[in-house]
N, C-alpha and C positions, 0 to 999 in steps of 0.2 A: 452590485452582487460580488459571487469569486466565480473566479478563474482557475478551475487547475489545468495542469501539464506533470502529468507523468509520464517517462521512462527510464532504461537502464532496462531492462528484456532484452530475454535473446538465449542462447542456446548454450547451454553446459554440458556436461556427462557426472553420472551421478557422483555426492558427496560435491560438488563444485558447492562454488556461492557463485553470487551477483548481492549486485545494490541496485533496489529502484532509487527512483527520484518521485516525489512528485511538486512542483510548486507551486504558490500562489499568487495570487496578482488579484485587483480589486479590493474592498471591503473589509480588507482582515481582520478587523475587527471584531468582524460576526463570525471570527469563526468560536468555536467550543471545541472543535474536537476533527482531528482528524481522522480516517482508519485505510487502512486497505482490504481492497475484497477481489477473491478469484472468483474464473467465469470456466466450466467448461461445457463441451459441443451441448450442448441440445436441454442444459442446467439452469437452476439458479444460482445468482452470484452467493457469494459464501462465504461470509465472515473471516479474516486475518489475523489482521491486530488495530486494533487502537490507542490512542492517545490524548489524553486532554489535556486543558491548558493547564494544565495543574501539576503534567507530566504524570502523571495515573496511564499505566497503559495495560490491556490485555489482549491475550492472541485465544486463539481455537488447541483449544491441546493440542493436537497435530504439530503445530507450531512452537511449541514453549519449548526450548530452550533451545532452537532453532532457528529460532529469525529471530530478529529485536524493529523496530520501529520509536526513530527520535527524530525532533527537529535540528535541525538547523537555524534557531535565534538569526544570525546575523543574514540568514539569505532568504529568509519564506520562504523554506522546502523542508518538509519533511522528506524522512528514508524507510525506505525496510532492505533489514539487512538483511542474507541468507544463505541459509550458509545446512552442508550436508544435506542440498537439494536429490528428491528424489525423484524418482520418473510418476510419480502420482503427483506431483506438483507442478508436473505442465499443466498450465491453462494460461485465458488473461489475462491479467489483476491490472486493478484498477483502482486507484486513489478515490477519494471520496470526504468529502465535510461537512460535516454537520452541521449545521448558521444556527445560532439565535435564531427567535421567533419560527420554528422547525422547518424550514429551511434547508437542501443540502444542493450539493454539484457537488460532478465526475468529473472528473478524467477521461479522457479517451480510451485507455487503455493500453496496456505493454505485455507484447507474447512474452511470454517463459518456457523454453521447451528442455528438457529434461533429460537426454539419451546418449548411447555410447554411442 
């Protein structure tokens, strides 16, 4: 299996930036893609961004131009760089790995709060 540990959340003012980290361990060769989802209270998780092994990225429309997902191969860690943060970006962010065999793994979540 694959274990994910996400971190890097915190509180920032509108317009600020944060970088979330997703450290992976275990059967890393089984990872097909990694992504970030976020969840508002009482809502289902929604896709933020994904990147596959080939480096192809995909973003939700509201994140395009503000967020960037990428991998540091030397650390087996994926990052979500978030800029120009807005209050509506406040949510719990979860790292997600899509594994071969149609399996999946989730991080524990990290809280992002954007407020004055």
